[in-house]
Structure formats: structure tokens, C-alpha cells
C-alpha positions in Angstrom: -4.9 12.5 21.7 -7.2 13.7 19.0 -9.4 11.5 16.9 -10.5 12.0 13.3 -13.7 10.5 12.1 -14.0 9.4 8.5 -17.5 8.5 7.2 -18.0 5.8 4.6 -21.2 4.4 3.1 -21.2 1.4 5.5 -19.2 2.3 8.6 -17.5 4.9 10.7 -13.8 4.3 11.3 -12.4 6.1 14.3 -8.7 6.8 14.3 -7.3 6.7 17.8 -3.6 6.5 16.9 -2.2 9.3 14.7 -1.0 8.0 11.3 -2.5 4.5 11.7 -5.6 2.9 10.2 -6.8 1.9 13.6 -9.3 -0.9 13.0 -9.0 -4.7 13.1 -8.8 -6.1 9.5 -11.2 -9.0 10.4 -13.7 -6.6 12.1 -14.0 -4.4 9.0 -14.1 -7.5 6.7 -16.9 -9.3 8.4 -19.5 -6.5 8.2 -22.0 -6.1 5.4 -20.5 -4.3 2.4 -21.9 -2.9 -0.8 -19.0 -3.2 -3.3 -16.9 -6.2 -4.4 -13.3 -6.1 -5.4 -10.4 -8.3 -6.6 -6.8 -7.6 -5.6 -3.8 -8.6 -7.7 -0.1 -8.4 -6.7 -1.5 -8.0 -3.2 1.6 -8.5 -1.0 0.7 -8.5 2.7 -2.5 -6.6 1.9 -2.0 -2.9 2.4 -4.4 -2.0 -0.4 -6.9 -4.6 0.6 -6.9 -3.3 4.2 -7.6 0.3 3.2 -10.2 -0.7 0.7 -11.9 -3.0 3.2 -12.1 -0.2 5.7 -13.8 2.0 3.1 -16.5 -0.6 2.4 -15.2 -3.1 -0.2 -15.5 -6.9 0.1 -12.7 -8.9 -1.5 -13.8 -11.9 -3.5 -10.2 -12.8 -4.2 -6.6 -11.6 -3.9 -3.4 -13.0 -5.4 0.3 -13.0 -4.8 3.2 -15.3 -5.6 5.2 -14.7 -2.4 4.6 -17.4 0.2 5.5 -15.3 3.2 3.3 -12.4 2.0 0.4 -14.8 1.6 1.0 -16.2 5.1 0.8 -12.6 6.5 -2.3 -12.0 4.4 -4.1 -15.1 5.7 -3.1 -14.2 9.3 -5.0 -10.9 8.9 -7.9 -11.5 6.5 -10.6 -14.0 6.1 -11.0 -13.3 2.4 -9.2 -15.8 0.1 -5.8 -15.2 -1.4 -4.6 -17.3 -4.3 -0.9 -18.1 -3.9 0.9 -18.5 -7.1 2.3 -17.0 -10.4 -0.4 -15.0 -12.1 1.0 -16.1 -15.5 -0.1 -19.7 -14.8 -3.4 -20.8 -16.1 -4.4 -22.6 -12.9 -3.9 -19.5 -10.8 -6.0 -17.4 -13.2 -8.6 -20.1 -13.2 -8.9 -20.0 -9.4 -9.3 -16.2 -9.4 -12.1 -16.5 -12.0 -13.7 -19.3 -9.9 -13.8 -17.1 -6.8 -15.3 -14.2 -8.8 -17.9 -16.3 -10.6 -21.5 -15.4 -9.8 -20.6 -12.1 -8.2 -20.6 -8.6 -9.6 -17.1 -7.2 -9.5 -17.0 -3.5 -9.0 -13.2 -2.9 -9.3 -9.9 -4.7 -9.8 -7.0 -3.2 -7.9 -3.3 -3.9 -7.7 0.3 -2.9 -8.3 1.5 -4.8 -11.4 5.1 -3.9 -12.5 4.9 -1.3 -15.2 8.5 -0.4 -15.7 9.2 -2.8 -18.5 8.9 -0.1 -21.2 11.5 1.7 -23.3 12.0 5.4 -23.0 10.1 5.6 -26.3 7.0 4.1 -24.6 7.2 0.8 -26.4 7.0 -2.6 -24.7 10.4 -4.1 -24.2 9.8 -7.7 -25.3 12.5 -9.3 -23.2 11.5 -7.6 -20.0 9.6 -10.2 -17.9 7.7 -7.4 -16.1 5.7 -6.7 -19.2 4.0 -10.1 -19.0 2.9 -9.4 -15.4 1.3 -6.1 -16.4 -0.3 -7.7 -19.5 -1.7 -10.5 -17.3 -3.3 -7.9 -15.0 -4.8 -6.2 -18.1 -6.0 -9.5 -19.5 -7.9 -10.3 -16.2 -9.5 -6.9 -16.3 -10.5 -7.5 -20.0 -12.0 -10.8 -19.0 -14.0 -9.7 -16.0 -14.8 -6.1 -17.2 -15.4 -4.4 -13.9 -16.7 -0.8 -14.2 -13.6 0.5 -12.5 -9.9 -0.4 -12.1 -7.1 1.1 -10.0 -3.3 0.6 -10.3 -0.6 1.9 -8.0 3.0 2.1 -8.9 6.2 4.0 -8.1 6.5 7.7 -8.7 9.4 7.0 -11.1 6.9 5.7 -13.7 6.2 9.3 -14.7 9.6 10.9 -14.3 12.2 11.8 -16.8 11.9 10.3 -20.3 10.1 7.2 -19.0 6.8 6.9 -20.9 5.5 3.9 -18.9 2.6 5.9 -17.5 1.5 6.9 -21.0 1.6 3.3 -22.1 -0.5 2.1 -19.2 -3.1 4.7 -20.0 -3.0 3.8 -23.7 -3.3 0.0 -23.1 -6.4 0.5 -20.9 -7.9 2.9 -23.5 -7.6 0.1 -26.1 -9.5 -2.1 -23.6 -12.3 0.4 -23.3 -11.2 2.2 -20.1 -10.8 5.9 -19.7 -7.9 6.3 -17.3 -6.3 9.2 -15.4 -3.2 9.3 -13.2 -2.0 11.4 -10.3 1.0 11.2 -8.0 -0.3 11.2 -4.4 1.7 12.0 -1.3 1.0 9.7 1.7 1.6 12.6 4.1 -1.4 14.4 2.6 -3.6 11.6 3.9 -2.4 11.2 7.5 0.6 8.8 7.0 3.7 9.7 8.9 5.9 9.2 5.9 7.0 11.1 2.8 6.0 8.5 0.3 4.7 9.3 -3.2 2.9 6.8 -5.4 1.5 7.0 -8.9 -2.2 6.2 -8.8 -4.1 5.2 -11.9 -7.9 5.1 -11.8 -9.9 4.0 -14.8 -13.5 3.4 -15.7 -15.4 2.0 -18.7 -18.5 4.1 -17.8 -19.4 7.7 -18.1 -18.8 8.3 -14.4 -16.3 10.9 -13.2 -12.9 9.7 -12.1 -12.4 11.1 -8.6 -9.2 11.3 -6.7 -9.1 11.9 -2.9 -8.8 15.4 -1.5 -5.9 15.8 1.0 -6.9 15.4 4.6 -3.7 16.9 6.0 -1.3 19.7 5.1 2.2 20.6 6.1 0.9 22.4 9.2 -0.7 19.3 10.6 1.3 16.4 9.1 1.6 13.3 11.3 5.1 13.1 12.5 7.5 10.3 13.5 6.9 11.2 17.1 3.1 10.9 16.7 3.4 7.5 15.1 6.0 5.7 17.2 6.7 7.9 20.2 4.8 5.6 22.5 7.1 2.8 21.6 10.1 4.4 23.2 11.3 2.2 26.0 8.8 -0.5 25.0 9.9 -4.0 25.9 11.0 -6.4 23.3 7.9 -8.3 21.9 8.4 -10.8 19.0 4.6 -11.2 18.7 4.3 -7.5 18.1 7.2 -7.6 15.7 9.0 -5.1 18.0 12.5 -6.5 18.6 15.0 -3.6 19.0 18.4 -4.3 17.4 21.5 -4.6 19.5 24.4 -2.8 17.9 28.1 -2.7 18.8 29.1 0.1 21.1 31.0 1.8 18.3 28.0 1.7 16.0 25.8 3.2 18.8 28.3 6.0 19.3 28.3 6.8 15.5 24.5 6.9 15.6 24.5 9.2 18.6 26.8 11.6 16.8 24.4 11.9 13.8 22.2 15.0 13.5 18.5 14.3 12.6 18.2 13.6 8.9 21.9 12.8 8.6 23.2 9.5 7.1 26.0 7.3 8.5 27.2 6.7 5.0 26.4 10.1 3.3 23.6 8.5 1.3 20.1 9.9 1.0 18.3 6.6 1.5 20.6 4.6 3.8 21.2 4.6 7.6 19.6 8.0 8.1 18.5 9.3 11.5 14.8 10.1 11.5 13.6 13.7 12.2 11.4 13.3 15.2 9.0 16.1 14.7 8.5 15.6 10.9 7.2 12.8 8.8 9.6 10.0 8.0 11.4 9.7 4.7 10.3 6.9 2.5 10.3 3.4 4.0 11.9 0.8 1.8 12.2 -3.0 1.8 15.8 -3.1 3.1 15.5 -4.8 6.5 15.1 -1.5 8.4 18.6 -0.3 7.9 17.5 2.9 6.1 16.0 4.4 9.3 17.8 5.1 12.6 15.7 5.8 15.7 16.1 9.5 16.8 16.1 8.8 20.5 17.2 5.2 21.0 20.0 5.2 18.4 19.3 1.9 16.7 17.6 0.8 13.5 13.9 0.7 13.6 11.9 -2.5 14.4 9.4 -4.0 12.0 6.6 -2.7 14.1 7.9 0.9 14.1 8.2 0.7 10.3 4.7 -0.7 10.1 3.4 2.3 12.1 5.2 4.7 9.7 3.3 2.8 6.9 0.0 3.3 8.9 -0.5 -0.3 9.8 -2.1 -0.8 13.3 -0.5 -3.0 15.9 -3.4 -5.5 15.4 -2.0 -6.2 11.9 0.2 -9.3 12.5 3.5 -9.7 10.7 5.2 -12.0 13.2 4.3 -15.4 11.6 7.1 -15.0 9.0 10.9 -14.4 9.4 12.0 -10.8 10.3 13.7 -10.3 6.9 10.4 -11.0 5.2 8.5 -8.7 7.6 10.7 -5.8 6.6 10.3 -6.6 2.9 6.5 -6.8 3.1 6.2 -3.6 5.1 8.5 -1.7 2.8 6.7 -2.9 -0.3 3.2 -2.2 1.0 0.8 0.6 0.0 0.1 2.6 3.2 -3.4 1.5 4.3 -4.5 5.1 5.1 -3.6 6.2 1.6 -5.5 3.2 0.2 -8.5 4.0 2.4 -8.7 7.6 1.1 -8.3 6.4 -2.5 -11.1 3.8 -1.9 -13.5 6.4 -0.5 -13.0 8.5 -3.7 -13.7 5.5 -5.9 -16.9 4.8 -3.9 -18.1 8.2 -5.0 -17.5 7.3 -8.6 -19.3 4.0 -8.2 -22.2 6.0 -6.8 -22.5 7.8 -10.1 -22.4 4.5 -11.9 -25.3 3.2 -9.9 -27.3 6.3 -10.8 -26.5 5.7 -14.5 -27.7 2.1 -14.3 
């Protein structure tokens, strides 16, 4: 099995499992770091995990979902504020945790779809308030850099949401750029695309990561989960293979790779073993059928396809919640590469100062 070495300013991360950010979250958290961050809309911590591996220390994170915060606390020592970011006491606690520290960046995935096709804020869409709360915290703390991730659809068709995000941050003094990044280009065994916004209020260049992989060496489903074929059921690993009826198993066996049981693009499709997976979503695993074992994927297999290591614990919450958290997460390997690029920009800022 080949190993890829990625150098950062503070550590060397060795990847022993293809498609997985193979390092203990607490191990990478507890080393000395140079940059401080705040995470908002954190979920189970996919972004935090990747950024921590690259050399960031999190002063605070925040999410309103109790199960997601439970998973976060199981894997990180850094504090997460559990609650609604629109509430004053929640914002006050984030500010308290940041007080007395330099904050180099605020990151997160606030909803940004609450805009009309003309690019204007839709006043009755509650998602607007969440985005504006994210913006307000940035305007209060004024970190030199900010990063937002969102769905690819934010830039498609007539939707002007991406333009509004950039314009709102420009009003706040931030020069911002956006690119759609493919997770497969950064070693993730999944065809997942995310809109990534990076902004700065300094003169430093905005740097996006260069791909580490190409179609000729993409990490495949077989690379990521092949060693779990025949693995015993393990609730602590979140690997509990489903038991389907004999008729359902026969229907799954009859499917060609890439084919759906229901003729739908994103539902009950059989994975193509020697290619990256299609996009993993928060639908309890039913979108992906195992190529060899003819069953839906376990939470651990889905986590592997999202680049989470087996040391990342999901098992402290119900299985339904595990699937939701994994499907909603940013792949840590993608986050890691974005963070490395941002560290290069922060280096320019230090030279300026």
C-alpha cells in the first residue's frame, strides 16, 4: 500500500489508508500550532478535522444539532458551543472563547441559498438570517481571512447566491473569490463538488489548493472500503451491515455497477468498484449499494468514502444521525488541502505585518 506525505508548517501527516485522512483528531489537536481558527455550522467536524491536521488550533466551534455536537466532543478536545447561532447567549459564548486570542480565520458552511434568482435577499427565508449571523460574527472579530463552503448549486443556473455572498463580504471589507472544487482531485474516493469561498481583508493573495490527484490515479471505492469486505459487525466502529429480505438481495445482485434499483440517479445505486463513489448524501445510506456484498453501505463505509479515518468515532449517537452527519460533512481530506493553501496566504500576511 502506497503512502503519500503532505508537509505542513508544523507537522507531517502520513496517509496509510487511501482516501482517508489517517491521523487521530486528538493527536493532531494537541500539538503546538501557529494559527487560530473559529468554526461555525460545524456539524460533526469535517472542516475542523482537516484544518487541524494542516496546523490550525480551534478556539471555538458551533452547531445547533445535539447529536452532531456529541460526535464532535467525542473526537475533539477543542470546545464546541451547542446552540442556535441567532441567540445572543450563543454568540456571547463564542466571543468569550475567542477573547484574548488572535483569530486568523473563521470558517464554516452557513446556508446561502436564501436568495432570489435576481440575487436579492428573500426576507422570508430563514436561511438568510443564518448567513447574516455568520457575516456579523466575521465583522465583529475581523479575522484576516474567512472561508465558506457550500453546495455546488449555489453557482448554477440563474441562482445569484454566490454573487451575493461575494458582494456582502466586499461591503464588510473582504476581497473574496470562489471556486468549485472536486473532492476526487484531493484524494477523496467520492465524486463530490463543493463551492469554496476564500476571502481576505489584507493584500495577501487568495490561494486555492492545486489538485493532488487526477483521473489516472483517483482513489476508488475498492481502495477506500475493500478491506472491509467480510468484516465482522462492529457497532463501536459504526460498521453494522444491513440485513435485507431475500428478494431485495436478489434485486441488488441483478444490478449492474452504477445502476439504480429505482431508475433514479441518486437513490439505491450500486457502486462502481474501481471508480470513485458518487456523491454521499444524508439519506441513511440507502443511496449506495455495496458492489460485492449486495446491501446498503454501513456508516463506516460511508465515512471512509468521505475520507474520515476509523479512529473518528460516530457510534455515540443513533445510526440515523450517524448517516446524516456523515452525509452533511465536508470531506476532511478536501478541508486539509484547502487549509494548506490558506496557510500559504497567511504566510504572506505575516510578511506584510
